[in-house]
Phi, psi and omega in degrees: 000129174269119177291128180291135169295120186304325174304333182269358182275350186276148182181187179247139194229140173283129178233148167256130178241134183226128181283135180264150180303323181281357184111155184072189183226149171244149177227139175234134175268115185293335181272003182222107181303121172091008181260103188218167179198189174201171177197162178283324179240168176310311184298316178300315182296323176289325174301313190287324186282332177295316170305311180298318178300318180298313180298312174304318175292333180281341173292113186289347180278345180249124177252128177301146172275139185294139181298342176290343185272001179247142166215150184255134175222135178246145177235156175246131180234000000 
């Protein structure tokens, strides 16, 4: 297995941050399947998803989705 150069793994990724009813926050990186984390505060959750993203990128089995494949839409009902 060839280890990826960590310097080539940096980029911008779409994430979803959600406040949990039980307290704290959950956060998901939409570009990397199965890449998620949590934290007690927004700052902790964001720090944790950065670390989780790096770990997911180092995993050769996870390929990032192209950012062109994402768009944000809000609906009103």
